[in-house]
N, C-alpha and C positions, 0 to 999 in steps of 0.2 A: 506831727508828734513833738511835744515840748521837750525841753532839755531834761527835765526830771524823768519823764518816761523813757527817753533815750538812754539815760545813764542806768536806769533799772534794767533795761533790756541788755545793756552792755555788761552789767554785772552777771546776768544770767548766762550770757555768752562765754564770759571768762571762766565761770565755774564749769560749764559744759565742756569747754576745751581742756580744762585741767583734768576733768574726769576721763576724757579720751586719752590724754597723755599717760595717766596712771594705768590705763588698759594697754598701753604699748602702741597706740596709734601715733604715727609720726606726721601724716599728711592729711589734710582735709580739702576736698574739692570745693571750690567756690564758683558762683556764677561769673561768667565773663563780663567784665565791665571796665570802664576807663579808670586807671589808677588815680588815687587822690594824691595831691602834693602834700608834703610834710606839713602837719598842722591844719590841713584843710578838712572840713567836715562835710557831710552830705548837705547839699543846698536845701533851703526851706521849700523850694519849688519842687523838689523830688517827690514822686508819688508816695503816699503814705505806705502802701504795701511794699514798695522797694526799700524804703527806709527801715521798715520793720524787719524785712528779710535780712537786710545788711546787719542790723543790730543783733539778730539772733544767730547770724553766721551759719545759715543753713548749708547743707552739703550740695544742694541743687536749687534751681529756681522753683518757686511755687509754694502756695500756702500749705499744701499737704505735707511737703518735706519739712517746712518750718515747724508745723505742729508736731510732727513725728520727732524732730530733733529736740524740741522742748519737752515732749513726753519722756524721752529717754533720759534727759537730764533730771527730771522730776523723779523718775524711778530710782535713780542712783543717789538722790539727795539724802544727806545725813546731817544737815545743819542743826536739826533738833535731835540730838543723840538719843534722848529718852523716847522720842516718838519713833525714830528709825528702829530702835531695839525692840519695841513692843508691837509694831505694826505687822500685819500679814501681807497687805498690799498697799501700794500707793494708789490713791483714787484720783486719777488725773482729770477726767471729764468724759462726757458722752454726748453724742448727737452730731448734727451737721456743722461742719466748719464754715459753712456759708450761711448759717442761721441769722435771721433778722432779730430773733428773740432769744435772750439768754436769761436763764434762771441761776441765781447765786445763792447757795446755802452756806452754812457755817463750817461744818466738818463731817467726815464720815462717821457713821455709827458702826455697831458690830456687824450688821448684815453687809454694809458697804465695804467694810474692811475685809470681810471674807470673800466677797465676790469681785472686789476691785472696781466697782461701778457706783456712782453716786445715786442716792435716792432709790433704793431697791427694797427697803423694808416697808413697814406699814405706812409710814409717812410718804415714802416714795410712791407707793401704789396710789395713794390719794392724790399726789401731785400729778401722776400720769392721768388720772381721771379728770383733773382740772384742765390739763393740756388738751385732752381729747374733747372736753366740753367746749373748748375754744375753737374746735375744728382743726386742731394741729395734732402732731404725734411727737413722741420722744425723738424720733429720727429727724424731724424737721426743725427742732429747737436745739439749743445747746445748754447742758446742765453741768455745773461744776461748783465746788466748794472753795471757800477762802483757804481752808486748811486741807492739804492733800493727804494727810495721815490722820488716823483716828487718834484723838487725845487719849493718852494712856490713863488707866484707872487702877493704879496700884492698890492692892488690898480690897478691891471690889470684885465680886464674882459676876456682877452684871451691871447694866446701866451705862450711861455716858456722862461726860462732864463737858462744861463749856470751855472752848479754847481760851487760853490766856492772851492778853494783848500782845505780849512778846512773841508768842507762837504765830499769831496772825500777821504781825509785822514781818516776821522772818519769811513766811510762806507767800505773802501776797504778791511778790514780784512774778511768781508763776501765773497767778490769775491775771495780773496786768498784762503780761506778755500774751496770754490767751486772748484777752480782749482786744489788744492791738492787732493781732493777726486775724481774728474772726470778724471784728468790726460790726458787732450787732447794732441794730438801729434802736433797740429798746432793751432794757434789762429790768428784771424783777428781783428785788432783794427779799429773800424768804426769812422773815423773823428778825428779832431785835439784834441778835449777835451778828448776823450777816450784814444788817444795816449799819451797825456800829463799826464793824471791820472794814466795810467798803467805803462808807461815807464819813465815818468819824462822828456820827450822830446817835444819840441815845433817845429812848422814849418811843418805842414802836407804836404804842397806843395813839400817840399824837401824830406820828409821821405817816402811819398807815393811810393809804388813799391819797396822799399828797405827793405830787411829782417832785423829784430831786434831780440833780445832775451830777454825773461822774465823768470827768474828762470829756465833757461835751455830749455825753450820751444820756438821754432821759432815763431815770430810774424810778420804778414804782415800788416803794416799800409795802409789804403786806405781811400778814401773819404766816408763820411757818405751818406747814401741813400738820405737824404734830400737835399744834395748838388746837386745830379743828378736831383732831382725834379725841382730845380731852374736853372740848367744848363744842358739842355737836348741835347746839341750838340753831335753828334756821336763820335767825338774825345774824349770827356770827358767820355762817356760811355765805349769807347774802353780802356781807361786807367784803369778804375776799372776792366774791364773784363780781361785785361792782368794780373792784380794783382791776380785775382781769378784763372787764369790758372797757375800762379806760385804756388798757394796754392795747386791746384790739383796735380801738378807735385811733390810737396813736400810730399803729401800723397800717391803717387804712383798710382794715378787714371789715367785711360786712357782718352785721349782727342781726340775727333773725328775731322775730317777735318771741319765739319759743325761748331763745337764749336770754332775751331781756326779762323774761318772766321767771327764770330759775330762782328758787328759794324765797319767792314772795309769799 
């Protein structure tokens, strides 16, 4: 873990502990370990998981506890006051915390805000079908958004809006902490906003289908499922499916002839 990632996780830890203090918690149990000398940091040779757990300051050993602690902090987050005021639920993430494949979206919509789970509306149902076509399930991958709260839409009776760059910068430490704990082998950025927020790159039409890297993890940018709901031509579906076959190959998954022929 590099210094930037460590500092981001440390910021998350401090905010989490401050939240506990406000709730009246005076003590937090930590894993037993050798104490560090003043000014000493975790050695670079320390296992990544150990460093991540120490940075998140989990109440016990293990990835499950670390994710749970991070979730609790996200649920109490009010950094974006306007989003905290308008949200129904914080949409943290769903799936296996041991997943090799992670999907990253931009932000919750109305359905996700209501249910507290990412990608459960029409676009989410299509994403589920894509995952199943790959021979996987929602339970074996991990799905999360850059923004954990639905962008507020004052004056609008329906519809969604794109997250602002400031909102994404404020919320992305939660996503980064999730990535550091789950350690996926491959990630898929769903749509232009997710690609921009995650990689700082614009132009999904050009980026789509071309491997990128995020903190050493291969990232495949592709179209958002909502785009396919609006553009259901077989060639568009085929482009996304070719992206998913690249992901499957990167993960060492077998691809059947039937799968190779989808949408041709």
